C-alpha atoms as one frame of an Amber mdcrd trajectory, in Angstrom:
protein
  -0.093   0.065  -0.140   1.030   3.011  -0.457   1.424   6.696   1.084  -1.696
   7.957  -0.886  -3.859   4.797  -0.169  -2.819   4.577   3.364  -3.916   8.536
   3.651  -7.567   7.548   2.164  -8.110   4.378   3.809  -6.889   5.869   6.977
  -9.275   8.909   6.072 -12.168   7.147   5.815 -11.504   3.881   8.275 -11.602
   3.984  11.920  -9.383   0.938  12.170  -5.902   1.014  12.757  -3.901   0.945
   9.539  -0.689  -1.146  10.006   1.649  -1.015  13.124   0.524   2.049  15.491
   1.082   0.396  18.442   2.276   3.678  20.041  -0.125   5.968  18.003  -4.002
   7.051  19.090  -5.738   5.502  15.876  -9.503   6.906  15.190 -10.886   3.836
  16.533 -10.744   4.975  19.370 -13.041   7.676  19.245 -15.745   5.477  17.513
 -17.377   4.785  20.745 -16.677   1.216  20.444 -13.988  -1.710  22.007 -11.223
   0.621  22.012 -13.295   3.809  22.944 -13.687   1.425  25.978 -10.380   0.636
  26.264  -9.262   4.476  26.296 -11.773   5.143  29.458 -10.887   1.738  31.511
  -7.407   2.012  31.248  -6.479   5.130  30.819  -9.450   7.793  32.495 -11.196
   6.128  35.438  -7.636   4.531  37.055  -6.768   8.247  37.189 -10.068  10.276
  37.959 -12.852   7.567  38.577 -15.183   8.590  41.581 -18.302   7.514  42.459
 -20.077   9.811  39.907 -17.788   9.079  37.123 -17.642   5.423  37.782 -21.729
   5.470  36.692 -20.459   6.329  33.357 -24.245   7.772  32.672 -24.696  10.615
  30.193 -24.912  13.355  33.158 -23.390  13.277  36.478 -25.656  13.414  39.188
 -24.605  15.938  41.663 -25.734  16.624  45.383 -27.852  20.022  45.734 -26.301
  23.243  47.292 -28.723  25.291  49.254 -26.983  28.502  47.915 -26.046  29.541
  44.498 -23.811  27.586  42.253 -21.076  29.324  40.155 -20.654  27.798  36.527
 -17.786  27.923  34.070 -16.295  26.574  31.202 -13.432  27.368  29.233 -11.423
  25.131  25.840  -7.620  25.243  26.449  -5.847  24.798  22.852  -2.068  25.700
  23.792   0.948  25.455  21.771   3.420  23.632  22.900   1.869  20.937  24.951
   3.954  21.401  27.358   6.117  24.399  28.485   7.911  25.674  31.535   5.758
  25.704  34.254   3.119  23.809  33.102   1.676  21.861  30.197  -1.767  21.445
  28.969  -3.214  19.378  31.537  -2.366  21.308  33.976  -3.526  24.671  32.396
  -7.117  23.252  31.878  -7.763  22.239  35.598  -5.925  25.491  37.132  -7.871
  27.787  34.703 -11.346  27.102  34.979 -10.643  26.631  38.902  -9.798  29.624
  39.065 -12.137  31.336  36.553 -14.308  30.141  39.723 -12.198  31.313  42.520
 -12.543  35.004  41.085 -15.832  34.524  41.043 -16.299  34.049  44.707 -16.780
  30.070  44.529 -14.981  27.395  45.904 -14.602  24.882  42.934 -15.837  21.729
  43.435 -16.257  19.604  39.963 -14.885  19.669  36.610 -15.898  17.628  33.239
 -13.384  16.901  30.761 -13.339  16.723  27.363 -10.358  15.146  25.191 -10.083
  16.239  21.553  -7.357  13.828  20.343  -5.680  13.829  16.630  -5.358  10.855
  15.424  -1.395   9.652  15.423  -0.533  11.293  18.741   1.368   9.061  20.976
   0.112   7.682  23.904   3.135   8.734  26.023   2.485  12.301  25.167  -1.254
  11.620  25.854  -0.698   9.594  29.183   2.044  12.416  30.443  -0.999  14.964
  30.400  -3.665  13.396  31.722  -1.204  12.109  34.698  -0.538  16.259  34.704
  -4.678  16.808  34.671  -4.779  14.052  37.747  -2.475  15.762  39.731  -3.627
  19.112  39.140  -7.397  17.811  40.120  -6.041  16.275  43.289  -3.784  19.545
  44.278  -7.434  21.449  43.694  -9.464  19.230  45.656 -11.717  19.059  42.640
 -13.479  15.823  41.101 -13.904  14.728  37.806 -17.191  13.388  37.708 -18.025
  13.771  33.343 -16.450  14.011  29.956 -15.566  12.910  26.582 -13.370  11.864
  24.377 -13.174  12.157  20.878 -10.492  11.294  18.168 -10.689  13.123  14.790
  -8.569  12.826  12.036  -5.476  14.130  11.123  -5.170  18.208  10.433  -8.343
  18.664  12.373  -6.850  19.652  15.337  -3.232  20.494  16.864  -2.537  17.481
  18.368  -5.089  17.693  21.835  -7.565  20.380  22.364  -8.832  19.822  25.985
 -12.498  21.560  27.470 -13.316  21.899  31.048 -16.225  23.178  33.254 -17.098
  23.730  36.542 -19.121  23.998  38.780 -18.724  25.477  42.822 -20.368  26.900
  45.592 -20.754  30.682  45.607 -19.455  32.065  49.157 -21.644  34.656  50.695
 -20.321  37.421  50.604 -18.412  37.304  47.350 -17.402  39.849  45.581 -19.961
  42.204  43.482 -18.200  42.968  40.951 -16.871  45.720  38.549 -20.342  47.554
  38.939 -19.824  48.074  42.761 -16.117  49.926  41.841 -15.581  53.669  43.392
 -13.354  56.338  42.786 -10.312  55.845  45.149 -10.517  52.187  45.574  -7.165
  50.136  45.570  -5.770  48.175  42.094  -3.933  45.091  43.453  -1.968  42.797
  41.205  -1.217  39.668  42.848   2.474  39.546  41.400   4.486  39.276  38.752
   2.698  39.578  35.353   2.780  38.488  31.854   5.373  34.919  32.711   2.662
  32.908  30.820   2.890  34.810  27.671   6.285  35.126  27.759   7.187  31.362
  28.682   4.759  30.481  25.970   6.500  32.919  23.069   9.587  31.236  24.315
   8.884  27.407  24.150   7.042  27.901  20.659   9.540  30.059  18.980  12.655
  27.827  20.402  14.241  31.083  21.910  17.230  30.652  24.322  17.086  33.504
  26.927  18.772  33.264  30.175  16.769  33.152  32.530  14.147  31.683  30.247
  10.656  32.673  31.456   8.584  30.291  33.586   4.940  30.269  33.439   2.772
  31.669  36.247   0.499  28.593  35.730  -0.806  27.966  39.533  -3.781  27.973
  41.664  -5.691  31.118  43.296  -7.640  29.147  45.582  -5.454  30.047  48.644
  -5.152  33.775  48.837  -9.118  34.001  47.916 -10.428  31.707  50.342  -8.251
  33.368  53.050  -9.753  36.736  51.989 -13.206  35.255  52.440 -12.412  33.627
  55.700 -10.926  36.932  57.007 -14.119  38.205  55.337 -11.964  40.733  53.547
 -13.983  41.181  50.714 -12.871  43.148  47.349 -15.043  44.852  45.163 -14.236
  43.171  42.114 -11.275  40.208  40.875 -10.265  38.616  37.707  -7.848  36.396
  36.622  -5.877  38.226  33.810  -5.548  36.009  31.430  -5.718  36.566  27.240
  -5.438  40.593  27.232  -3.427  40.685  30.543  -3.551  43.172  32.883  -4.414
  46.037  30.737  -7.719  44.002  29.358  -9.050  43.673  32.574  -8.485  47.717
  33.600 -10.520  48.089  30.531 -13.762  46.106  31.191 -13.200  47.720  34.914
 -13.467  51.108  33.151 -16.015  50.240  31.033 -19.095  48.604  33.630 -17.634
  51.024  36.196 -18.339  53.912  34.069 -14.227  55.302  36.335 -10.607  55.696
  34.997  -7.901  53.463  36.238  -4.652  54.999  36.743  -1.859  52.468  37.467
   1.971  53.611  38.199   4.394  51.399  35.799   6.920  51.777  38.481   5.059
  49.865  41.488   3.605  46.916  38.815   6.090  44.018  39.162   7.388  42.184
  36.285  10.145  39.729  36.229  13.403  40.121  35.066  13.132  37.329  32.351
  10.097  38.688  30.922  10.943  42.281  30.739  13.961  40.666  28.948  11.418
  38.842  26.478   9.273  42.439  25.923  12.277  44.715  25.518  13.875  42.479
  22.764  10.232  41.941  21.064   8.719  45.079  21.414   5.901  43.948  23.948
   4.123  45.309  26.916   4.326  43.073  30.293   0.785  44.236  30.883  -0.681
  42.694  27.340   0.264  39.042  28.531  -1.134  36.636  29.602  -0.886  35.086
  33.115  -2.288  32.063  34.535  -2.141  32.661  37.856  -1.822  35.810  38.364
  -5.374  38.181  39.176  -6.179  41.582  39.418  -8.055  42.728  42.802  -9.938
  46.300  43.666 -10.569  47.432  47.159 -11.373  49.679  49.275  -8.993  52.080
  50.492  -9.538  51.218  54.335  -8.869  47.413  53.394  -5.446  47.657  51.534
  -3.439  46.692  54.133  -5.400  43.855  55.505  -5.938  42.650  52.056  -1.529
  43.016  51.530  -1.247  41.191  54.425  -3.509  38.183  53.550  -2.078  37.683
  50.196   1.462  38.198  51.145   1.179  34.796  53.377   0.528  32.719  50.192
   3.162  31.517  47.937   1.748  32.742  45.021   0.459  36.146  45.948   3.730
  36.577  47.844   4.889  39.741  45.696   1.469  41.179  45.316   1.762  44.867
  44.643  -0.342  47.956  44.460  -0.701  49.225  41.149  -3.170  52.149  40.562
  -5.981  53.275  41.885  -9.810  54.391  40.270 -10.178  57.804  39.307 -13.779
  60.336  38.346 -13.975  59.281  34.453 -12.110  60.713  32.578 -11.646  61.272
  29.020  -9.104  58.286  28.867 -10.462  54.902  30.251  -6.919  53.733  31.439
  -3.453  55.529  32.319  -0.331  55.156  32.938   2.443  56.751  34.562   5.696
  55.817  33.040   9.179  55.843  34.676  10.006  59.363  33.889   6.637  60.410
  35.417   4.475  61.075  32.434   0.599  60.204  32.051  -0.293  58.654  29.247
  -3.106  56.658  27.835  -2.491  52.703  28.031  -3.461  50.937  24.833  -6.106
  48.836  24.830  -5.045  45.126  23.833  -6.940  44.798  20.056  -5.061  41.791
  19.084  -3.301  38.724  20.376   0.267  39.446  20.189   0.580  35.530  20.396
  -2.068  33.510  19.490  -2.744  30.198  21.545  -1.614  31.001  24.575  -4.482
  29.182  26.900
């Protein structure tokens, strides 16, 4: 069989062609014997729990007496593995963090895998191991999910979608519509690390030191703030679009203006070097373990004390304030003391980062 015949047959027939023992074939996505093998040999041993083992069309979850938070996200990062994380860790922590910054205690996740035909089993196993560790670390159960195997070229190796459900904690941050003039803006740590790490991994830039993604759980400091009844006005994790995107969203929602001080924004030396060389602004780069928080002035000291008790927010800094609405929604005081407009992200400087 020549290459053309083999390609034609594999694109129409889900059965393995030739010796593909180390690769995933279309047959593993057809719902039959091999699909069950994938489920029983690789998924249930890692994620099996009371709900998942039922293998129903839906997970049956206990009811709660209050509100629930529900979030979903798709992850298509390239490369799959990068300094500081991988697509599996990202898929769990990303959705868990979305719930946490919304004022919820994450409890359950769904997991959907879209796998490209030909992906090595060793790659899938490595990702699944990472998902297992991340779910245990985040104290969430994967209770339902799905797998699909698609022909070569239909996706780039592996796409993951996770949805999450959590219990809303009372009180929870009311959100940006509650922002007031003189509220203080705080960032939980150095910014731009995820975007810079993905860029260097994808383009094989040899920086020394190399940027490391901040892919981390945010539940610790946010739960501590809730336990201490130190309730921020608003919290957001600074993913795509970075810190700048959040500031523009908050300015639009509150009809106030955000003013930040460049000298106060924490940026690691490795990220700064990447940005200076490539003409990027770290305020526009993605993060996966960094949040922005707005709080009344009288709560700043208590907030900073709590944040700095947790590793993920140990380097939290006050970066600015909310002001009555000006002509420009977001401004930044640059190093020489000049206040200028902070450009709104208008397009991703680096596609497929999460």
